[in-house]
C-alpha positions in Angstrom: 97.7 83.0 95.4 99.8 85.7 93.5 101.7 87.1 96.0 102.7 84.1 97.8 103.1 81.1 95.1 106.0 78.9 93.2 108.3 79.8 91.7 108.3 82.7 93.4 110.7 82.3 96.6 109.6 85.1 98.8 106.3 85.3 101.0 104.2 88.0 101.3 105.4 91.5 102.7 103.5 94.4 103.8 102.2 95.5 100.4 101.9 91.6 98.7 103.5 92.0 95.7 101.4 95.6 94.8 103.9 98.2 95.8 104.3 101.1 93.4 106.6 103.1 95.3 110.7 103.1 95.3 110.5 103.5 99.2 107.4 102.1 100.4 105.6 102.3 103.7 107.9 100.6 106.5 110.0 99.7 103.5 107.7 96.8 101.8 109.3 94.5 104.9 108.0 91.7 107.0 106.8 92.8 110.3 106.6 90.0 113.1 104.8 91.1 115.7 101.4 90.7 113.6 101.3 91.8 109.9 103.4 88.7 108.3 101.2 86.3 110.8 98.1 87.7 109.9 99.2 87.3 105.8 98.8 83.8 106.5 96.0 83.1 109.0 93.6 82.0 105.9 96.4 80.0 104.0 95.3 76.7 105.4 91.9 77.7 106.6 90.8 78.2 103.2 92.3 75.4 101.3 95.6 77.9 100.2 97.9 75.7 101.9 100.5 75.5 98.7 101.0 79.2 99.6 102.9 78.7 102.6 105.8 76.8 100.7 107.5 80.4 100.2 107.2 81.2 104.0 108.3 78.1 104.6 111.5 78.2 102.4 112.1 81.9 103.6 111.6 81.0 107.0 113.9 78.3 107.3 116.6 80.0 105.8 116.2 83.1 107.9 116.4 80.9 111.5 119.8 80.0 110.4 120.8 83.6 110.2 119.0 84.0 113.3 120.8 81.2 115.2 124.3 83.4 114.8 122.1 86.1 116.0 121.2 84.1 119.6 124.6 83.5 119.8 125.9 86.7 119.4 123.4 88.8 121.1 122.3 86.2 124.0 124.7 83.2 124.3 122.6 81.0 123.7 121.1 78.6 121.6 118.5 78.2 118.8 117.7 80.9 117.2 116.0 84.4 117.6 114.3 87.2 114.9 113.0 90.5 116.3 110.1 92.0 114.5 111.2 93.1 111.4 113.0 91.2 108.8 113.6 91.5 105.2 114.1 89.2 102.0 117.7 88.5 102.9 116.5 87.0 106.5 117.8 90.0 108.7 117.3 88.9 112.7 118.9 91.9 114.2 116.8 94.1 115.8 116.3 97.2 113.9 113.5 100.3 113.7 113.0 103.6 112.1 114.0 105.7 114.7 116.5 104.3 117.9 113.5 104.3 120.2 111.9 101.9 118.0 114.5 99.8 117.5 115.0 99.6 121.1 111.1 99.3 122.1 109.9 97.5 118.8 113.1 95.1 118.4 115.6 94.4 121.5 112.4 94.5 123.9 110.3 91.7 121.9 112.9 88.7 120.7 109.9 86.3 120.6 107.8 87.5 117.4 110.2 85.5 115.2 108.9 82.5 117.5 105.3 83.7 117.1 105.6 83.4 112.9 106.9 80.0 113.6 103.8 79.0 114.7 102.5 79.7 111.6 104.6 75.8 110.3 102.9 74.4 113.1 99.6 75.4 112.2 100.2 74.2 108.8 100.8 70.7 109.8 97.8 70.6 111.9 95.9 71.3 108.8 97.3 69.1 106.4 99.0 66.1 108.8 101.8 66.2 106.4 104.5 64.4 108.9 107.4 64.9 106.1 106.6 68.7 106.9 106.7 68.5 110.2 109.9 66.2 110.2 112.1 68.1 107.9 110.8 71.8 108.2 108.3 72.6 111.2 109.7 70.3 113.8 113.3 71.6 113.7 112.2 75.6 113.7 110.1 75.0 116.2 112.5 73.3 118.8 114.7 76.4 117.9 112.5 78.6 118.9 112.1 76.6 122.0 115.8 76.0 123.0 116.4 79.9 122.5 113.0 80.3 125.2 115.1 78.2 127.6 118.2 79.6 127.5 117.2 83.5 128.1 114.4 83.0 130.5 114.8 83.8 134.7 113.1 83.0 137.6 111.9 85.8 139.2 111.3 86.3 142.8 108.5 84.8 142.6 109.8 81.3 141.3 108.2 81.7 138.0 110.0 81.8 134.5 109.7 84.8 132.7 111.2 86.5 129.5 113.8 90.0 130.9 113.0 92.5 129.1 109.6 91.9 127.5 107.0 94.3 126.3 103.6 94.1 124.5 103.6 95.3 121.1 103.3 98.4 120.5 101.5 99.1 123.9 102.4 101.4 126.9 101.6 101.2 130.9 101.7 103.8 133.0 104.5 103.7 136.1 102.9 103.1 139.4 105.8 105.8 141.0 106.0 108.2 138.2 102.8 108.0 136.2 105.0 108.1 133.1 104.2 105.6 130.1 106.8 102.3 130.0 106.9 99.8 127.5 109.5 97.7 129.5 108.4 95.0 131.7 109.1 91.0 132.8 107.0 88.4 131.6 104.3 90.0 129.6 101.5 87.9 128.5 102.1 88.2 125.4 105.4 86.8 125.5 104.4 84.0 128.2 101.3 82.8 126.0 104.0 82.8 123.3 106.6 80.3 125.4 103.4 78.3 126.5 102.5 78.0 122.7 105.8 76.9 121.1 106.8 74.5 124.1 103.3 72.7 123.5 103.7 72.4 120.0 107.3 70.9 120.2 106.1 68.7 122.7 103.5 67.5 120.8 105.6 67.3 117.4 108.0 65.7 119.7 105.6 62.8 120.6 104.3 62.5 117.5 107.9 61.8 116.0 108.8 59.9 118.9 112.0 62.4 119.0 113.8 64.2 121.9 112.1 62.6 124.9 114.5 64.2 127.7 113.9 67.9 125.7 110.2 67.0 125.9 110.2 66.8 129.7 112.6 69.7 130.4 109.5 71.6 128.6 106.9 70.1 130.6 109.1 71.2 133.9 109.2 74.6 132.7 105.6 75.1 131.6 104.9 74.3 135.1 106.6 77.6 136.2 105.1 79.8 133.8 102.9 82.8 135.2 99.3 82.2 134.4 97.0 84.1 132.5 95.3 87.0 135.2 92.5 88.5 134.9 92.6 92.0 136.4 90.7 94.3 138.7 88.7 95.9 135.7 87.6 92.4 134.8 90.0 92.1 131.5 92.7 89.9 131.1 96.0 91.8 132.3 98.6 92.5 129.5 101.5 92.9 132.4 102.0 90.5 134.7 101.4 93.3 136.9 98.2 94.7 136.9 99.3 98.0 135.8 96.9 100.6 134.0 97.7 101.2 130.4 98.2 104.3 128.8 95.6 104.1 125.8 93.2 101.4 126.8 91.7 101.6 123.0 95.3 100.7 121.6 95.3 99.2 118.1 97.5 96.0 119.5 95.3 93.6 121.9 98.4 90.9 121.8 97.2 90.0 125.6 94.6 88.2 123.7 97.0 86.1 121.6 95.6 83.2 123.3 92.1 83.7 122.5 93.3 84.0 118.9 94.8 82.8 116.8 95.9 80.0 119.8 93.2 78.4 121.7 94.3 78.8 125.4 91.2 80.7 126.0 88.1 79.2 125.2 84.5 78.5 126.9 85.8 75.6 128.7 87.3 78.4 130.9 84.4 80.7 131.8 86.1 83.1 133.7 89.0 83.5 130.9 86.6 83.6 128.3 84.4 86.5 130.2 87.4 88.5 130.7 88.6 88.3 127.0 85.1 89.6 126.3 85.8 92.3 128.4 89.2 93.0 127.1 87.5 93.3 123.7 84.8 95.7 125.2 87.5 97.5 126.4 89.9 98.0 123.5 86.6 99.1 121.4 87.8 100.0 117.8 90.4 101.9 119.3 93.2 102.8 116.6 90.7 102.3 113.7 93.4 100.4 111.5 92.6 98.0 109.1 94.4 94.9 110.5 93.2 95.6 113.7 89.6 95.9 112.7 90.2 92.2 110.8 91.9 91.0 113.9 88.8 91.8 115.8 86.7 90.1 113.7 88.4 86.6 114.1 88.4 87.6 118.3 84.7 88.1 118.2 84.3 85.0 115.9 86.3 82.9 118.7 83.9 84.1 121.0 81.1 83.0 119.3 79.4 86.5 118.7 78.6 86.7 115.2 76.9 90.1 115.5 80.5 91.9 116.7 82.1 89.6 114.4 80.0 90.9 111.4 80.1 94.5 112.8 83.7 94.5 113.1 83.9 93.3 109.4 81.7 95.5 108.1 83.9 98.4 109.5 87.0 96.7 108.1 85.6 97.3 105.1 83.4 100.9 105.1 86.9 102.4 106.8 89.8 100.4 105.9 89.6 99.6 102.1 90.3 101.7 99.4 88.0 101.8 96.3 89.5 98.9 94.8 88.8 97.1 98.3 92.4 97.1 98.9 93.2 97.0 102.7 94.0 100.6 104.3 96.4 100.6 107.2 94.6 104.1 108.5 91.7 104.9 106.9 92.5 106.3 103.1 96.0 106.7 103.8 98.5 103.5 103.1 97.9 100.3 101.4 98.9 97.2 103.9 97.5 94.0 102.9 97.7 92.1 106.1 93.8 93.9 106.7 92.8 92.0 103.6 94.0 88.9 104.5 93.0 89.1 107.7 89.5 90.2 107.1 89.3 86.9 104.8 90.5 84.7 108.0 87.8 86.1 110.1 85.2 85.6 107.5 85.9 81.7 107.6 86.4 82.1 111.3 82.6 83.0 111.6 81.9 79.9 109.5 84.3 77.1 110.6 86.4 76.9 113.3 88.3 73.7 114.4 90.6 74.9 117.7 90.4 72.5 121.2 89.9 69.4 119.2 86.4 70.1 117.8 85.1 71.1 114.2 82.7 74.0 115.0 80.0 74.4 112.0 78.6 77.9 112.0 80.2 78.9 115.1 79.6 82.9 114.8 76.9 83.4 112.5 75.7 86.8 112.1 71.7 87.4 111.1 72.9 89.4 108.4 73.8 86.2 106.5 70.5 84.1 106.8 71.3 81.8 104.2 74.7 80.5 101.9 77.1 77.6 101.6 80.9 77.8 101.5 82.8 74.5 100.4 86.5 73.7 100.5 87.0 75.5 104.2 89.9 73.0 105.6 89.7 72.1 109.7 92.7 70.8 111.6 93.1 67.1 111.3 93.3 67.0 107.9 89.7 67.7 106.9 87.5 69.7 104.0 84.6 70.7 105.1 81.4 72.2 103.1 78.4 73.9 104.9 74.9 75.1 103.7 72.4 76.9 105.7 69.3 78.7 105.9 67.5 81.0 108.2 70.6 80.7 110.3 70.3 77.2 110.7 72.5 74.3 109.4 70.7 72.5 106.7 73.8 70.2 105.4 77.4 69.5 105.4 79.9 67.3 103.9 83.0 65.7 105.6 86.3 64.8 103.5 88.8 62.8 105.3 92.0 63.7 103.8 94.1 61.8 106.4 91.9 59.6 108.5 91.9 60.9 111.6 88.8 60.9 114.1 86.8 64.2 114.5 84.6 65.6 117.3 81.9 67.8 115.0 79.6 70.2 117.2 76.9 72.7 115.4 75.0 74.5 118.5 74.0 71.5 120.9 74.5 69.0 118.3 77.7 66.9 118.8 78.8 63.8 116.6 82.1 61.8 116.9 82.9 60.2 113.8 86.1 57.8 112.7 87.1 58.2 109.5 89.5 56.8 106.9 91.8 58.5 104.6 90.1 59.6 101.5 86.5 59.4 102.7 83.5 61.6 102.0 80.7 61.6 104.7 77.4 63.5 104.2 75.8 65.5 107.0 72.1 66.2 107.7 70.8 69.4 109.7 71.2 67.7 112.9 74.7 66.2 112.2 73.3 62.8 111.4 75.2 61.2 108.8 73.1 60.9 105.7 73.7 57.1 104.8 72.4 56.8 108.7 69.2 59.0 108.2 68.0 57.0 105.1 67.9 54.0 107.0 
């Protein structure tokens, strides 16, 4: 709230606003290969939607710079931003070394597109059509235009990003055995293309705009490489089933489809189980705050409250200073994304709303046998209060801010609701509407 609010004009950087150094770690800038994204994971979910305003203001201006960069570097439409930006909206590839400038910068032209999905998520939670029309949709459309222009067909006829990478991991080249980052159509990049195209198609439909562009994107979606399960039963990180150099790498970018997006769900058991195996193989590798925070949300999406709770405890025990500020590496460098990511992880354990459902207590650990939470937000424009005892729901309250229908689940209980704007609906432990239960 302090680091991203009006009248301030900038979003929260790597240290939020709590930097005491003239030359801060990573220049206290905006890293867009997960860090700035993670800073804003709790914004809508935790009912702090107004904190998005400084981000949206900065981001829209940054994409104006990105249009020039896309034209100059790629001769492409739309806009581009690489993995690092700054308060002035830098959009060119940079790095602290020449190797980093290429491997983290040049190889990842979609980091900005990932960040743009934060604006789409804001619309999903708020149902603010003016925000969609004026800010989110133009930004997302520009990202999609850039993707369409730079993708090429590979030897198998699939549309891929070339060159491509998976932040910040390497695989072992099957011919030389040497670690390599460069590839084509990484799972990370293909996932980003898929979710941006889907968001633009849905947004355009809701705005009744760009029919021809929608059809173009729908055709392109059919040509994207599918998510694959490798020989070891995990989600493939690269388009080929390469062996990674570091199986316990801190980044898990090939699971973007599990979180923060929802391409991998329980409705697809093979991919869902492969995602679980991927996390088991990654383990607690890297031991950095933001990575442990992300794994909290991963396991929450898998419905595994015990593992989600274990990573949350690990985050607090190993990756915080005595004042509870997050430590990127144990006890070394302050980086606020772990604080924000951990907050979002807790909320994901208590409430989820992806895939067309509002799920109550989807990943409640045994260590939290009773409690309550008030004012969490769900996609579709809903506020939710939840009470539980002995690990089971006792009551809930749903407030409809946009008058949309919804589907609520808790364990095996399911409730389909039609709502009106401003309506408050109290629910019992079995998801019966309270007024119905009293009849």
